[in-house]
N, C-alpha and C positions, 0 to 999 in steps of 0.2 A: 626145328624151324626150317622153313624152305629157304633155298639158296637165293631166291630172287622174287620180288614182287613188282610187277609192272616194269621189269627191266632194271629195278633198283636193287642195290645190295639190301640185305636184311637190316631192318632198322634196329639199333641197339636200344635196350630199355633205358629210359631217361631217369635221372635221379629226382627224387621228390623228398618232401619233408613230412613225416608223420606228425599229426597234430592231435594226439590224445590230450586229455586234460593235463595241464601243466603242473597240477598239484599231485599227480600220481607219484607215489614213493617219496613224496617230500616229508620233511621231518619238523617243519615249523611253519607258522604263519608269518605275516609281514606286518610289522608295527609302524605306526606313524607318530611323528613328533608331538609331544605334549608335556606334562609335569616332570616328575623326577622318579627315579627308581632303577632297579636292575632289570635287564631285558632277558626274558626266558621265552622259549618257543614251545608251543604245544604241538603234539603230533599231527601231521596232515593225514589225509585218508589214504588207505591202501587200494581202494577201489577206484579205477580210472573213470568210472561212469558217475562218480559222486564228487562234488567240489564243495567241501565244508571248510569253514574258516577255522584256523587255529587262532590262539590268542598270544600276544606277546607284548612286552614292554621294552622300550628302548628306542634308540634313534636310528636304527638300521634293521634291514630284514634279518630274521633269525632263521638258522638252519639246523635247530635242534639244541645246540648249546646256547645259553643266553648271551645277550650283549649287555654292556653297561652303558649308561648314558643319562641324560638329563630329561628324558621324556617318557611318557606312557602313551600307549595307543592301542587301538583295536585292530585285530587282524583284518586283512582285506576280505573281500566277499568270496574269494575263490574263483572269480571270473578269469578264464584263461587269458594270458597275455598273448599278444600277436607273435606268431612264429616267424613271420616274414615282413620285409619292407618292400617287396616287389622287384628287388634287384638281386643279382648275384654278385656279392661283395667279394673283394679280394680275400682268398683263403677259404671261401665257402665251397663246399661241393654241391650244396643245393641252397635254397633261399631260407636259411635257418638263422635267425637273428636274435635268438633269446636262449639263455642258459636253461630255461624252463623246457625248451623243446627237446624231444628225443632225437637220436641220430638220424641222419639222412637215410633213406631207404630207396630201393628200386621200385618205381611205380610198376604195378603189375605183379609184384611178389605177394605170395600167399601168406596172409596173417593167421587165418585158421581155416579148418575144414571140418564140416559136420556131415556125417553119414547116417543114413537111416535104411533099415532093412527089415523086411519080413522074416528073413533068416532062412528061406527055403532055397534049395538048389535050383539052378536054371531060372530063378526069378528075374524080372527085368524091372526093378523098382526105379523110379525116376521122379524128379520134380521138374515140372515144365515152366512154371512161372512164379514170380515174386512181386510183392508190393509192400510198401511201408504203411503201417498203421500206427500213427504216432511214432514212438521209438521201438516199435516191434516189427519184425519182418514176417509178413504172411507168406507162406509158401504152399503150393498145391501140386498134385501129381498122381502117381499110381503106386500100388504096393500089392504084392501077392502074399497072402497070409496063411492060406491052407492048401494042402496037396489036392483037395477036392476039386479046385477050379483049374487044375492043369496049367495051361498057358494063359489063363485069364488073370484078371487083376481087379482090385478094388480102388476107388478114388480116395485120396487122402488130403487132409488140410492141416496145417500146423503153424505155430507162431514161435519164431526164433529170436533170442536175445542177440542183437547185432554186436555187442561188445564182447560177451562172453562166448558166443558161438555154441549155444546149447538151446534145446527146446525149453520154452518157458513153462509148458505143460504137455502132457502126453498128446501126440497128434491124434486127430479124429479121423477114423476110417469109416466110410460109408459102404457097408458090406452088402452090395447088391449082387456080387458074383458068387457068393457062398453056395457051394454044392453044384455050380454049373461049370462043366469041364472047359468050356470055351468062352464063357462070359467075360467081356473086357469092359471095365468101367474106369474112368480116369478124368481128372480135372486138367484142362489145358491152360486156363488163364484165371487171374484173380484181380479184382479191383476193390477198393475200400471206400465206403461212404459213411462218414460219421462213425458209429460203433458197430457197423455191419460190414463184413467181408463177403463179397459175392464170388463164388467159384463156379466157372462154367466149363463144361466138358461134355462127356458122353456117359450115360449110364445104361447098362444092359441087365435086363431082368430074365433073360433066357439065353441059353448057349448058342454059339455059332452066329452071332450077329443079328439074329431075328428080332430080339427085343430091344436092340440098341436105339437110344433116342437122345437128342440134345437135352441137357439139364442145366439148371442154375440152382445152386444150393446157397442159402443165405445163413451165415454164421454170426451170431451175436458175440462180439468180442469186447464188450464193455468191461467184463471181468473175466472169469474163466470161460473160454469159448464153448459155445454149444450150438448145434444145429437148430435154426429157428425157422426155416422154411425151405421147401423143395419144389421146384417148378419144372414140369417135364412136358408141357402142352405145346411144343414148338415143332414145326415141320423139319424133315430131315433126320439125320442120325447123330451128327456131331456139331457141337459149338466150339469152334477153335479159338475165338478171341472175342473180346467185349470192350466196351468203352462206356463211360458216362456221357450223356448228352442232356444237360439240364437235370431234370429229375427222373430221366429214363436211362435204362441200361440197354444198349444196343449190341447185338450178337452177330458174329459172322459164322454162318451155317454152311454145312456141306452135306453131300450124299442124300439126295431127296428120294432115292429108291423109286417107287412106282410113280411118283410125281415128275420124274425126269431129273437127271442130275443137274445141279445148278448152284447159284449162289443165293444167299438170302440174308435178311436182317430180321431179327426178332426184337421185340421190345418187352421189357418188364417195367411197370410203373412202380417206382421205389416208394412213392407216397402211400399207395394202397396196398402194395404187395401183390396185386392181382395182375397176372400177365396177359397181354394180348400180343398177337403176332401178325406180321405181314412178310412176304418174301416174293422174290422174283426168280423163277426158274430159268435162268439163262442156259444157253447151250454151252456146256462146260463141265467142270467136275468139282471144283473146290473153292470155298471162301475161307481164307486163312488169316486175314488181319482186318481190323476196323479201328478207326480213329475219328476225331472231330477236328475239322479244320474250319475256323471262323464259324459260320452258321450252318455248315454242311457236315454230313456224315459220309466218310470215305470208306469203302470196302475194297479190299484187295484180295486177289487169289489168282485163278487161272481159268480162262475161257478157251475151249478147244485145247490147244497146246501152248497158248501165248499168255504171258503175264497180263493181268487185267486190273484196272482201277475203275470203280464205279462211285458215282456221287449221288446223294440224296439230301433233301431238305429235312429229313427226319420223319416225314409223313408219307412218303411215296417210296416205291422200290427204287433201287439204284439204277441209274443209266450210265453208260460208259463215260468216264472222264478221259481216259486215254487207253488205247490198246497199245501195249508196249511191244508189239511184234517186231520192232526194229532190232531187238536183240534175238530174234528167232524164237525158238521154243524157250519157255521159262515159267516161273511162278513167283508171285509176290508172297513173301513170308511175313514181313513185318512193315509197319508204318509208324513214322515218327514226325509230328509236326515240328517245323523249325522256321521261325520268322516268316510266317505266311506261306511257306512252301512245305513239301513233303519230302522226308528222307524215306526212300523205299529200299528194302533189303529182300533178297531172295536168291534165285539161281537162274542161270542162263543155260539152255540145253534141255535135253529130256533124259535119255539113258546115261549119257555122259554130262555132268553137271559142272558148272564153274560158278564160284561165289560172285554175287553181283550186288552192287549198291549204287544208288543214284539219287540225285535231288531234282524234284520237279515242281513247277509252280502250281498255282490253284486251278489252272486250266489244263494241266497235264503235260505242258511243254517242258522238255528236258533242260535243266540248268547245267548239270554235268552227270556223268555216270562212269562206272568203272566195272569191268569184268576181269577177274583175276584168272591166271592160268589155272585150270582144273582138270577135269576129265574123269573123276571118280564118279561113283554112284551116289555119293552122300556128301558132296562139296557144296556149301551154300553159306550165306549169311542169314541166320535165323531172325535176328532182331537188332536194334540199335537203341542207344540212350545218349543223352547229352551230358557231358560232365561239367565241372565248375568253370573251366576255362572256355566253354562254348564249343568244344570239339565234339565230333561224333564218334562214339564208341560202338563198333560193330562186332557182333559175336556170332560164330557159326562153327562149321566143322571142315576139316580137310582130311585127306587120306595120304598114306605113305609118309608118316605113320598116321593111323587114325587118331585124331586129336581135336580137342577144342581149339578154336582159332579166334583170337582177339585182335582187332586191327583199329587204329584210330586215324580219322580224317579231319582236316580243318573244314570249316563250313563251306570253303570253296573247293573241296575235294582233293586236297593235297595229302598224301599219306604221311603220317607223322610217326607211328609207332606200330610194332607188331610183336605178339607173343603167342607161343603155342603151348598148350597144356595137354601133355601126353601122359595119361594114367593107365594106359594099356588098351587092348583091342576094344572097339566099340565104345570108346569115350564119347559122350555127347553132352555138350553144353547148350542149354536151351534158352536161358533168358539172363539179362544183365540190367541192373539198375544202379544209379549213382546216388550217393548220400553225401551232401555237403557237410552235414553235422558230424559225420565220421571220416571225412576225407578218404572215402573208400568206395570201391565197387563191390557189388554183391552179385554172385553168379550161382545159378542152379542148373542141375543136369543129372548125369548118371556116369558111374565108372565101374569097371569090373572089380569084383570082390577080390579076384586073384589075377593079376596082370598076365600071368603065365597059363591061365586056364579059364577062359571066358565062360565055359560051361557051368562053373561053380555058381554063376549068377552075378547080377550087378546091383549096386547100392545107390539109392538116391543121395544126391550131393548137394550141399550148400557150401560156398566158400567165400571169404572176404579177402579182397585184394587191396593193398595199399595203393593210393592213387593221388598223384600231385603232379601232373604234367604242366 
């Protein structure tokens, strides 16, 4: 952890209260008063994701041994009791007001880690993005499966159980790079609509980048997931991000090759499944983020050497919303709508980068912004999410050591919390999402297989963090 942030001392992790199902590990249900009889308690579930009622008789809760009394009653429904009352009472280390709650934990502590690898030396396996599909976590990225494709990779999609920290079924790999020594295919982003998960990225059908093109894969996830559609008729070479806009899927595209480098947005009609596209070849090089703000589609990236925001009504190419050249060189990496404004994440600088986050209104005017001390070649905020308290959780990278960097800001830009996750050289954390149902953050990225020898290769990473700031 760095010694200072914005001139402040490093912010210590704050205590939180984990809120798993309060029946986890219980040995009896809870009876309610009624007729006569001895009280006995049935066993509660061992699985924290299931809340089934035990049965008991008696005039008081049972914890496995029976009670005696003058009443009979049914067990309660298994609905979790409130862990908190909103206040830190005397003697509490965190807001933990029920005996059914587990002990206080440090927010940001790792609850489980899931790694995935193609198993090959020097592979660079990585998950780039995650999204919830009901109570399943969809993850996408890249994996190298065969020696034939050398430094190449194939795109991967998987579903993870957010409680157990394991894949629900074997991840699906789209093997376009097989036999191609330099073919690089990968998914950068995922969104879910009903029973379909859409994965966007770049697929390469020939080595050396010649056959690379933007792509959207549609996975049916109603039951066991399977590939249900593949669309590759977009301009450019890479689809870095996407968002739902009504019944349309909008993509941020990059690297237009012969058409001139620039930004673009393509559209897939979800209702028909038939794609059509439009784009704007601006003078610049990358489109990295896209979101919906009110009735507009916002695209973020880099024009020339400056961070760029473009706005569209969904039917026309984006026009500049704001040229954020006030920070000098830089790039927009992520966009998060917040109360009618935009939270923008990225980096300031070019060769030497500094993590940057800011809040901007719907006309592009700055509300607040922060540029952290940096200077490395990979220091940036990749993305941000909003937690249950309304705070902004930003995720990115730092150097010295190379590590994932998580930092929390209040909606008005006040730093609240900072944590560094150093798993070895070239650790990269790419996406973070918050789940109120699990009182947790879920993060994806990559970490070295051997912290002492990065040449062994890197594994794709999913981890769950306790979170209750």
